[in-house]
PALOMI-46001 format. One record per residue: residue in three letters; x, y, z of N, C-alpha, C in turn. Coordinates in steps of 0.05 Angstrom, whole numbers, padded with zeros to 5 digits, always signed. Example, Ala and Ser with C-alpha at 12.3 -4.5 7.8 and 13.67 -1.06 7.14 Angstrom:
<atoms>
ALA+00264-00114+00156+00246-00090+00156+00264-00066+00156
SER+00257-00045+00142+00273-00021+00143+00258+00001+00157
</atoms>
This chain:
<atoms>
MET+02461+01745+01447+02474+01736+01471+02454+01739+01494
SER+02451+01719+01511+02433+01721+01534+02447+01736+01556
ASP+02432+01743+01577+02443+01758+01599+02463+01742+01615
TYR+02464+01716+01610+02481+01699+01627+02505+01688+01612
GLU+02509+01695+01587+02531+01685+01572+02556+01702+01574
PHE+02553+01726+01584+02577+01744+01587+02589+01739+01614
GLU+02613+01729+01615+02627+01723+01640+02651+01741+01643
SER+02658+01746+01668+02682+01762+01673+02703+01745+01685
ASP+02727+01757+01690+02748+01742+01703+02749+01748+01732
ALA+02726+01757+01743+02724+01762+01772+02728+01737+01787
THR+02742+01738+01810+02747+01715+01826+02723+01709+01843
ASP+02723+01685+01857+02702+01678+01875+02700+01699+01898
GLN+02723+01710+01906+02722+01730+01927+02707+01755+01918
ASP+02712+01762+01892+02698+01786+01881+02668+01780+01880
GLU+02661+01756+01873+02633+01749+01869+02617+01750+01895
ASP+02631+01747+01918+02618+01747+01943+02612+01775+01953
VAL+02623+01796+01940+02618+01823+01948+02590+01832+01940
PRO+02572+01839+01959+02545+01848+01951+02546+01872+01933
LEU+02526+01874+01916+02524+01896+01897+02524+01923+01911
ALA+02507+01924+01932+02505+01949+01947+02532+01958+01958
LEU+02547+01939+01969+02573+01945+01980+02592+01954+01958
ALA+02590+01940+01935+02608+01946+01913+02603+01975+01903
ARG+02577+01983+01902+02571+02010+01893+02581+02031+01913
ALA+02581+02023+01939+02589+02043+01959+02619+02046+01961
THR+02634+02026+01951+02663+02027+01953+02675+02043+01931
LYS+02689+02064+01938+02702+02082+01918+02731+02076+01917
THR+02741+02070+01893+02770+02064+01889+02780+02081+01866
THR+02805+02085+01865+02817+02099+01843+02818+02081+01819
LYS+02823+02094+01796+02824+02078+01771+02846+02057+01772
GLY+02868+02065+01785+02890+02046+01787+02883+02021+01803
LYS+02867+02025+01824+02860+02002+01841+02839+01984+01827
GLN+02826+01994+01807+02806+01978+01793+02820+01958+01774
GLN+02846+01959+01771+02860+01942+01752+02882+01926+01767
ASP+02889+01904+01756+02912+01890+01766+02929+01882+01742
GLU+02947+01864+01745+02965+01856+01723+02949+01844+01700
GLY+02926+01832+01706+02911+01819+01685+02893+01839+01671
GLY+02893+01864+01678+02876+01884+01665+02852+01890+01682
TYR+02831+01900+01669+02807+01909+01683+02792+01886+01696
ARG+02782+01890+01720+02767+01869+01735+02740+01880+01743
ILE+02719+01865+01739+02692+01873+01747+02689+01868+01776
ARG+02679+01888+01791+02675+01885+01819+02646+01881+01826
GLY+02641+01867+01848+02614+01863+01858+02596+01846+01840
ALA+02608+01829+01824+02591+01812+01806+02577+01790+01822
LEU+02553+01784+01814+02539+01762+01826+02551+01736+01816
LYS+02548+01715+01833+02555+01689+01823+02538+01682+01799
VAL+02549+01668+01780+02535+01662+01755+02509+01646+01762
PRO+02486+01655+01754+02461+01641+01760+02460+01615+01744
ARG+02443+01597+01754+02440+01570+01741+02413+01569+01728
ALA+02413+01565+01702+02388+01561+01688+02380+01531+01689
THR+02356+01526+01697+02347+01498+01700+02317+01497+01693
THR+02307+01473+01692+02278+01469+01688+02267+01453+01711
LEU+02243+01460+01720+02230+01446+01742+02202+01440+01734
PRO+02192+01416+01741+02164+01410+01735+02145+01427+01752
THR+02121+01432+01742+02102+01448+01756+02096+01436+01784
GLN+02095+01410+01786+02090+01397+01811+02110+01404+01832
SER+02136+01406+01824+02157+01413+01843+02155+01442+01851
LEU+02148+01460+01832+02145+01488+01839+02121+01492+01858
LEU+02099+01477+01854+02076+01479+01871+02084+01471+01900
HIS+02099+01449+01902+02108+01439+01928+02124+01461+01943
GLN+02142+01474+01928+02158+01495+01940+02142+01519+01948
LEU+02121+01525+01933+02103+01547+01940+02087+01540+01966
VAL+02077+01516+01967+02062+01507+01991+02080+01507+02016
GLN+02105+01498+02012+02124+01498+02035+02135+01525+02041
GLU+02128+01545+02025+02137+01573+02028+02167+01576+02024
ASP+02179+01557+02008+02207+01560+02000+02209+01582+01978
ILE+02187+01585+01964+02185+01607+01944+02163+01626+01954
SER+02170+01651+01955+02150+01672+01964+02141+01689+01940
LEU+02115+01692+01938+02104+01709+01917+02095+01736+01928
ASP+02101+01740+01954+02091+01764+01968+02113+01785+01972
ALA+02135+01783+01958+02156+01803+01960+02144+01830+01952
GLU+02155+01851+01964+02145+01878+01959+02145+01886+01930
TYR+02165+01876+01915+02168+01883+01887+02153+01864+01868
GLN+02140+01844+01879+02126+01825+01863+02101+01837+01849
ARG+02098+01832+01824+02074+01842+01810+02049+01828+01820
GLY+02027+01841+01816+02001+01829+01823+01992+01810+01801
ILE+01968+01799+01804+01957+01782+01783+01952+01798+01758
VAL+01961+01788+01735+01959+01802+01710+01931+01800+01699
TRP+01919+01776+01698+01893+01773+01687+01871+01779+01707
PRO+01850+01794+01699+01828+01800+01717+01811+01774+01720
PRO+01794+01773+01741+01777+01750+01746+01762+01740+01721
ALA+01752+01758+01705+01736+01750+01681+01752+01733+01662
LYS+01778+01736+01661+01795+01720+01643+01805+01695+01657
GLN+01801+01692+01683+01809+01669+01697+01785+01649+01699
THR+01775+01642+01676+01750+01626+01675+01754+01597+01680
ASP+01779+01587+01676+01785+01558+01679+01769+01541+01660
LYS+01761+01553+01637+01745+01538+01618+01762+01530+01594
ASP+01756+01507+01582+01768+01499+01557+01761+01519+01536
SER+01781+01531+01523+01776+01553+01504+01761+01544+01479
TYR+01761+01518+01474+01748+01507+01450+01720+01497+01456
THR+01718+01481+01477+01692+01468+01483+01675+01484+01502
GLY+01688+01502+01517+01673+01517+01537+01668+01502+01563
GLU+01678+01477+01564+01674+01461+01588+01693+01470+01611
LYS+01684+01466+01635+01700+01473+01659+01706+01448+01675
PHE+01731+01446+01682+01741+01422+01697+01754+01430+01723
TRP+01752+01412+01742+01767+01415+01767+01793+01399+01765
PHE+01815+01411+01775+01840+01396+01776+01839+01377+01800
LYS+01829+01387+01822+01825+01372+01846+01798+01381+01858
ARG+01783+01362+01869+01756+01369+01878+01750+01357+01905
LEU+01737+01373+01923+01728+01363+01948+01703+01347+01944
SER+01696+01330+01963+01673+01313+01960+01647+01329+01958
SER+01647+01353+01970+01623+01369+01970+01620+01385+01944
GLN+01640+01385+01927+01639+01401+01902+01629+01385+01879
LYS+01616+01399+01861+01605+01386+01837+01621+01395+01813
GLY+01618+01379+01791+01632+01386+01767+01651+01364+01758
LYS+01661+01367+01733+01678+01347+01722+01707+01350+01732
LEU+01720+01327+01736+01748+01327+01742+01764+01326+01716
LEU+01787+01339+01716+01804+01337+01693+01814+01309+01690
PRO+01813+01297+01666+01823+01269+01663+01851+01266+01674
GLU+01856+01243+01686+01882+01238+01699+01905+01242+01680
ARG+01901+01234+01655+01923+01237+01635+01932+01266+01632
TYR+01913+01284+01631+01920+01312+01628+01932+01324+01654
LYS+01923+01314+01677+01934+01322+01702+01964+01315+01703
LYS+01970+01291+01694+01998+01282+01694+02015+01299+01675
ILE+02003+01305+01652+02018+01321+01632+02024+01349+01644
PHE+02004+01360+01658+02009+01387+01669+02029+01386+01692
GLU+02027+01365+01709+02046+01363+01731+02075+01360+01722
MET+02079+01349+01699+02106+01344+01689+02115+01365+01670
LYS+02099+01385+01664+02107+01407+01647+02132+01421+01659
GLN+02151+01426+01642+02176+01438+01652+02176+01468+01649
ILE+02182+01482+01671+02183+01511+01671+02213+01519+01673
VAL+02221+01537+01656+02249+01547+01657+02252+01566+01680
CYS+02272+01560+01697+02277+01576+01721+02306+01585+01722
VAL+02311+01608+01733+02338+01618+01736+02343+01621+01766
GLU+02363+01606+01777+02368+01605+01805+02394+01621+01812
TYR+02391+01639+01831+02414+01654+01842+02420+01643+01870
VAL+02445+01642+01877+02454+01632+01903+02470+01654+01917
ASP+02470+01652+01944+02486+01670+01960+02481+01700+01954
ILE+02456+01707+01953+02450+01736+01949+02434+01746+01974
GLY+02439+01770+01981+02425+01783+02003+02401+01798+01994
PRO+02385+01809+02013+02361+01824+02005+02366+01847+01986
GLY+02389+01861+01990+02395+01883+01972+02400+01874+01943
ASP+02415+01851+01940+02420+01840+01914+02394+01830+01901
GLU+02377+01818+01918+02351+01807+01907+02335+01830+01896
ARG+02333+01852+01910+02319+01876+01900+02331+01886+01875
GLU+02358+01886+01874+02372+01896+01850+02364+01880+01825
ILE+02363+01853+01828+02355+01836+01806+02327+01842+01797
PHE+02308+01844+01816+02281+01849+01809+02275+01877+01799
GLN+02293+01896+01806+02290+01922+01794+02293+01921+01764
LYS+02311+01904+01755+02315+01901+01726+02292+01885+01714
LYS+02282+01865+01729+02262+01847+01717+02234+01858+01720
LEU+02227+01870+01743+02200+01878+01748+02197+01907+01754
GLN+02217+01922+01748+02216+01952+01751+02208+01960+01779
ALA+02219+01945+01799+02215+01954+01827+02230+01981+01830
ILE+02220+01997+01848+02231+02025+01850+02243+02030+01877
SER+02267+02040+01878+02279+02049+01903+02283+02079+01902
SER+02269+02093+01919+02271+02122+01919+02264+02132+01947
SER+02267+02158+01951+02260+02169+01977+02230+02166+01983
LYS+02213+02167+01962+02184+02164+01967+02178+02135+01974
SER+02191+02116+01961+02185+02088+01968+02195+02081+01996
VAL+02217+02094+02004+02227+02090+02032+02207+02102+02051
PHE+02196+02125+02045+02175+02138+02062+02151+02119+02064
ILE+02143+02108+02042+02119+02090+02042+02125+02065+02059
ARG+02149+02054+02057+02155+02031+02073+02156+02038+02103
SER+02163+02063+02109+02163+02071+02138+02134+02072+02148
LEU+02116+02082+02131+02087+02082+02138+02077+02053+02142
MET+02086+02035+02125+02078+02007+02127+02087+01995+02153
ARG+02112+02000+02160+02122+01990+02186+02106+02000+02209
GLU+02099+02025+02208+02086+02037+02231+02056+02031+02232
PHE+02042+02030+02209+02013+02028+02210+02001+02004+02196
ILE+02016+01989+02180+02005+01966+02166+02013+01940+02180
PHE+02039+01935+02182+02048+01910+02193+02038+01907+02222
ASP+02024+01885+02228+02013+01879+02254+01993+01900+02263
GLU+01983+01916+02245+01963+01936+02251+01940+01932+02232
LEU+01939+01948+02211+01917+01947+02192+01916+01921+02177
ASP+01939+01907+02174+01938+01882+02159+01924+01860+02175
VAL+01921+01863+02201+01906+01844+02217+01879+01855+02226
LEU+01877+01881+02228+01851+01894+02236+01830+01894+02214
LEU+01839+01895+02189+01821+01896+02167+01819+01870+02153
GLN+01796+01864+02141+01794+01841+02123+01800+01851+02095
TRP+01826+01849+02088+01834+01858+02061+01858+01841+02052
ASP+01862+01841+02026+01883+01825+02014+01909+01841+02012
THR+01929+01832+02028+01955+01845+02027+01976+01829+02011
ALA+01967+01807+01999+01986+01790+01984+01997+01805+01959
ARG+02020+01797+01950+02032+01808+01926+02035+01839+01927
ALA+02042+01848+01951+02047+01877+01955+02023+01895+01950
ASN+01999+01884+01954+01975+01901+01952+01975+01924+01972
ASP+01987+01918+01995+01988+01940+02015+02006+01963+02006
PHE+02029+01956+01994+02047+01977+01984+02033+01992+01961
ARG+02020+01978+01943+02007+01992+01921+01983+02009+01931
GLY+01969+01999+01951+01947+02014+01962+01956+02040+01974
LEU+01977+02038+01990+01989+02062+02002+01999+02082+01981
THR+02012+02071+01961+02023+02088+01940+02000+02103+01925
GLY+01979+02088+01918+01956+02101+01905+01943+02122+01922
ALA+01939+02116+01948+01927+02136+01965+01944+02161+01968
LEU+01970+02157+01972+01987+02180+01976+01990+02197+01950
TYR+01989+02183+01927+01990+02198+01902+01966+02216+01899
ILE+01942+02205+01904+01917+02221+01901+01917+02244+01921
MET+01927+02239+01946+01929+02261+01965+01948+02283+01956
ASP+01971+02274+01946+01992+02293+01939+01985+02309+01914
LYS+01973+02295+01894+01968+02308+01868+01940+02319+01866
SER+01922+02313+01885+01894+02322+01884+01882+02314+01857
CYS+01888+02291+01847+01877+02282+01821+01849+02272+01825
ASN+01834+02271+01803+01805+02264+01805+01800+02237+01791
THR+01820+02220+01788+01816+02194+01776+01838+02175+01787
MET+01835+02150+01781+01855+02130+01790+01880+02133+01774
PRO+01903+02138+01786+01928+02141+01771+01936+02115+01757
THR+01948+02117+01734+01958+02094+01720+01983+02084+01733
ILE+01991+02059+01726+02016+02048+01736+02039+02066+01728
GLN+02039+02076+01704+02061+02094+01695+02062+02119+01711
ALA+02038+02130+01718+02038+02155+01734+02049+02150+01762
LEU+02042+02127+01774+02052+02120+01800+02083+02115+01799
THR+02091+02102+01777+02120+02097+01774+02135+02124+01772
ASN+02125+02142+01755+02138+02168+01752+02139+02184+01778
TRP+02117+02182+01793+02116+02196+01819+02136+02185+01839
LEU+02138+02158+01840+02157+02146+01858+02186+02153+01850
GLU+02191+02153+01824+02218+02158+01815+02226+02188+01815
ASP+02206+02205+01817+02212+02234+01817+02230+02241+01840
SER+02251+02257+01835+02270+02264+01855+02260+02285+01874
ILE+02237+02298+01868+02226+02318+01885+02215+02305+01911
GLU+02225+02314+01934+02217+02303+01959+02189+02312+01967
VAL+02174+02295+01980+02148+02304+01991+02154+02322+02015
SER+02137+02341+02020+02143+02361+02041+02140+02349+02069
HIS+02152+02362+02088+02150+02354+02116+02120+02354+02125
ARG+02106+02375+02116+02078+02377+02123+02062+02353+02112
PHE+02067+02345+02087+02053+02323+02075+02059+02297+02090
ARG+02084+02293+02098+02092+02269+02114+02077+02269+02140
ARG+02075+02292+02153+02061+02293+02178+02031+02287+02175
ASP+02019+02299+02154+01991+02294+02148+01985+02265+02142
ALA+02003+02253+02126+02000+02224+02119+02001+02207+02145
ALA+02019+02213+02163+02021+02198+02188+01995+02201+02204
VAL+01984+02225+02205+01959+02230+02219+01936+02214+02206
VAL+01935+02213+02180+01914+02198+02166+01914+02169+02175
PHE+01938+02157+02176+01938+02128+02183+01937+02123+02213
LYS+01943+02143+02229+01937+02140+02258+01907+02139+02261
ILE+01892+02156+02247+01863+02156+02248+01852+02130+02238
PHE+01864+02120+02215+01855+02095+02203+01857+02072+02223
VAL+01880+02071+02237+01884+02049+02257+01864+02052+02280
VAL+01860+02076+02290+01840+02080+02311+01812+02071+02303
LEU+01804+02078+02279+01778+02070+02269+01776+02040+02267
ALA+01797+02027+02258+01796+01998+02255+01799+01983+02282
GLN+01811+01996+02302+01816+01983+02328+01792+01985+02346
GLN+01781+02008+02348+01761+02013+02369+01733+02004+02361
GLU+01721+01989+02379+01695+01977+02374+01674+01997+02365
LYS+01674+02020+02377+01653+02040+02371+01656+02053+02344
TYR+01680+02049+02331+01684+02062+02305+01687+02042+02282
ARG+01694+02017+02289+01702+01998+02267+01679+01988+02250
ASP+01654+01996+02257+01631+01987+02241+01634+01993+02212
CYS+01649+02015+02205+01652+02023+02177+01667+02002+02161
PHE+01682+01985+02174+01697+01964+02160+01685+01936+02163
ASN+01661+01935+02175+01648+01909+02180+01622+01906+02164
LEU+01623+01913+02139+01599+01909+02122+01594+01879+02117
VAL+01569+01873+02115+01561+01845+02110+01544+01843+02085
ASP+01550+01822+02069+01534+01818+02044+01506+01811+02052
SER+01487+01825+02041+01458+01821+02048+01448+01794+02039
LYS+01460+01782+02018+01450+01756+02008+01463+01733+02023
SER+01489+01733+02024+01503+01710+02036+01507+01713+02066
GLY+01506+01737+02076+01511+01741+02105+01540+01741+02112
LYS+01557+01739+02092+01586+01739+02097+01597+01767+02099
ALA+01619+01770+02114+01632+01796+02117+01645+01803+02090
LEU+01643+01828+02083+01655+01838+02058+01683+01848+02063
LYS+01701+01839+02047+01729+01848+02049+01731+01878+02041
VAL+01750+01891+02052+01757+01918+02043+01773+01916+02017
SER+01761+01926+01995+01775+01923+01970+01798+01943+01968
PRO+01817+01939+01950+01839+01958+01947+01829+01987+01942
ALA+01808+01989+01925+01797+02016+01920+01786+02028+01945
GLU+01773+02012+01962+01761+02023+01987+01783+02031+02007
PHE+01804+02015+02008+01827+02023+02025+01838+02050+02016
ILE+01842+02053+01990+01854+02078+01980+01835+02101+01985
MET+01810+02098+01979+01791+02121+01981+01783+02127+02010
SER+01784+02107+02028+01780+02112+02056+01802+02130+02067
SER+01827+02124+02058+01850+02140+02065+01846+02169+02055
VAL+01837+02172+02030+01833+02198+02018+01811+02214+02033
LEU+01790+02200+02040+01768+02212+02055+01778+02223+02081
ILE+01793+02207+02096+01804+02215+02121+01822+02240+02117
TYR+01839+02239+02096+01857+02261+02091+01842+02288+02087
HIS+01820+02287+02072+01806+02312+02066+01788+02322+02089
HIS+01780+02304+02107+01761+02312+02128+01771+02308+02156
LYS+01796+02301+02160+01807+02296+02187+01806+02321+02205
ASP+01807+02345+02194+01806+02369+02210+01778+02381+02213
LYS+01758+02368+02202+01731+02378+02203+01712+02359+02217
LEU+01716+02333+02213+01697+02313+02224+01709+02299+02249
SER+01692+02290+02266+01700+02274+02289+01706+02245+02281
MET+01717+02230+02299+01722+02201+02293+01696+02187+02286
ALA+01675+02192+02302+01650+02179+02296+01639+02187+02269
GLN+01642+02212+02262+01632+02222+02236+01648+02210+02213
LEU+01674+02208+02216+01691+02195+02196+01682+02166+02192
SER+01678+02152+02214+01669+02124+02212+01643+02122+02196
GLU+01624+02139+02202+01598+02139+02188+01602+02146+02159
ALA+01619+02165+02153+01623+02174+02125+01636+02151+02109
ILE+01655+02137+02120+01668+02115+02106+01648+02093+02101
ARG+01631+02087+02121+01611+02066+02117+01592+02074+02095
LYS+01582+02099+02095+01564+02108+02075+01577+02107+02047
MET+01602+02115+02045+01616+02114+02019+01618+02085+02009
ARG+01624+02066+02026+01626+02038+02018+01599+02027+02009
LEU+01578+02035+02023+01551+02026+02015+01543+02039+01989
ASP+01550+02065+01986+01543+02080+01962+01555+02068+01937
ILE+01581+02061+01938+01594+02050+01914+01582+02023+01907
ARG+01573+02008+01927+01562+01982+01922+01534+01983+01910
LYS+01522+02006+01910+01496+02010+01897+01499+02012+01867
VAL+01522+02021+01858+01526+02026+01829+01547+02008+01817
GLU+01563+01994+01833+01584+01976+01822+01582+01949+01835
VAL+01583+01928+01819+01583+01901+01829+01611+01893+01837
ASP+01630+01900+01820+01658+01893+01825+01673+01919+01833
ILE+01681+01921+01858+01694+01945+01868+01724+01944+01862
ARG+01731+01951+01838+01759+01950+01829+01771+01978+01830
ALA+01798+01979+01832+01812+02005+01832+01815+02015+01804
ASN+01793+02024+01792+01794+02035+01765+01783+02064+01766
SER+01785+02077+01744+01777+02106+01743+01747+02110+01749
ARG+01730+02092+01739+01702+02095+01744+01695+02094+01773
VAL+01705+02074+01787+01700+02070+01816+01712+02094+01831
VAL+01737+02101+01826+01750+02122+01841+01737+02149+01836
LYS+01728+02155+01812+01714+02180+01807+01688+02182+01823
HIS+01674+02160+01824+01649+02160+01839+01654+02165+01869
MET+01674+02152+01880+01681+02155+01908+01692+02182+01914
LEU+01707+02193+01896+01718+02221+01899+01695+02241+01900
ALA+01674+02236+01884+01651+02254+01884+01637+02253+01911
PHE+01635+02229+01922+01623+02226+01949+01640+02242+01970
ILE+01666+02238+01969+01684+02252+01988+01681+02282+01985
LYS+01678+02292+01961+01676+02321+01956+01650+02333+01968
HIS+01629+02317+01967+01603+02328+01974+01593+02321+02002
VAL+01606+02302+02015+01597+02295+02042+01601+02318+02061
LYS+01581+02322+02078+01582+02344+02098+01573+02334+02125
SER+01582+02348+02145+01576+02339+02173+01546+02340+02178
SER+01531+02358+02164+01502+02360+02168+01488+02335+02157
GLN+01501+02319+02140+01489+02295+02129+01494+02271+02146
LEU+01510+02274+02167+01518+02252+02184+01503+02253+02211
LYS+01495+02230+02221+01480+02228+02246+01499+02226+02270
ALA+01523+02216+02265+01542+02212+02287+01549+02238+02301
ALA+01556+02236+02326+01562+02259+02343+01586+02274+02332
SER+01583+02301+02333+01607+02317+02326+01624+02319+02351
GLY+01643+02337+02350+01661+02339+02373+01689+02345+02364
GLU+01708+02336+02380+01736+02340+02374+01743+02329+02346
CYS+01757+02344+02330+01763+02334+02303+01782+02310+02305
ALA+01780+02292+02285+01794+02267+02286+01825+02271+02287
ALA+01835+02292+02274+01864+02296+02273+01875+02300+02302
ILE+01860+02315+02318+01869+02320+02346+01864+02295+02363
ALA+01840+02282+02359+01833+02259+02375+01853+02236+02370
ALA+01863+02233+02346+01881+02211+02339+01907+02213+02355
GLU+01916+02237+02360+01941+02240+02375+01938+02229+02403
LYS+01914+02230+02414+01908+02220+02441+01902+02190+02441
LEU+01888+02181+02420+01877+02154+02420+01897+02133+02408
HIS+01913+02142+02389+01931+02123+02376+01955+02116+02394
LYS+01959+02090+02399+01980+02080+02415+02002+02068+02397
PRO+02025+02081+02395+02046+02070+02377+02054+02042+02387
LYS+02057+02025+02368+02065+01997+02374+02095+01997+02380
ALA+02103+01976+02395+02131+01972+02400+02145+01965+02373
SER+02166+01979+02367+02180+01975+02341+02195+01948+02342
THR+02188+01931+02322+02202+01906+02320+02218+01904+02294
ALA+02215+01925+02277+02228+01924+02251+02258+01929+02255
GLU+02274+01915+02240+02303+01920+02240+02309+01944+02224
ALA+02328+01960+02233+02336+01983+02218+02352+01975+02194
ASP+02344+01986+02171+02359+01981+02147+02363+02008+02133
ASP+02352+02011+02109+02355+02036+02095+02331+02054+02099
GLU+02314+02048+02119+02289+02063+02122+02294+02089+02136
GLU+02274+02107+02134+02276+02133+02148+02252+02136+02165
THR+02252+02154+02183+02229+02159+02200+02208+02175+02185
ILE+02184+02175+02195+02162+02187+02182+02163+02218+02184
TYR+02170+02227+02207+02168+02256+02212+02193+02271+02204
</atoms>
């Protein structure tokens, strides 16, 4: 039996009750029943299974009727090496659509039409709120709702949205910002010496043990410093690396975002803002000497952790002075809050 073949005798009125509200409503056993017997409360309206051609789905993606950037959305499953776009038998590479300046073979029109008309099975839900949407994806994509994830979202509201997401050249699509924050906080909290696995992050988020007030305060200071470094002209050089061959600006990779946060965490009470900026720049240059692809894997993270462990103020040319943790309290200007209050909590 599929997930959609089991139907209840719930009325349309029952179906309109959000899941979150249904869970919050406590009734006695007697009130859960009527003359017809047991009734399911808070049921979603029955979803509609349909098929849509890939061309239609692409149009909806372009028009942003479908969003792939939800917080609970998984990232890209295949690494770049597997996204070769080559025919697996002939080894030939084709363009589906090509600009006049591009070279290479175009996919034959016949195969383009076949692909555009390929039918994808879709399940459509109607009349659901954000809470219900998260509930559905918790089952499908193992999105996590916990005190730690609420804490992380509060950090995102305060320091990522309209702050680091625009100040840094980095990819925040598909919840990369949420995963980056989670990875950084995990390494800070656990003092681990490698990149945590997805399962380790999941277990940490789901753990009922609350992070301490001190850790929350320290995390807030870390990202206040991060914002100041990215905002102020005299410090932001650490995030403005340029490729020596192409002359193009280098994006901040997820691994660099995570490890820059960890570096700040460990040295915020010892180094000045200028010294932290120099240390982050040196760390980014150092990893690029040994790694071509700066991915968030154990090899990259171990190398950067070793740098963080051994960097000393005597190795830095930047001026010393007031430690960054104290300076950040003076330099960081809290943004006007535009986020709507929902189930979030404050950082402190």
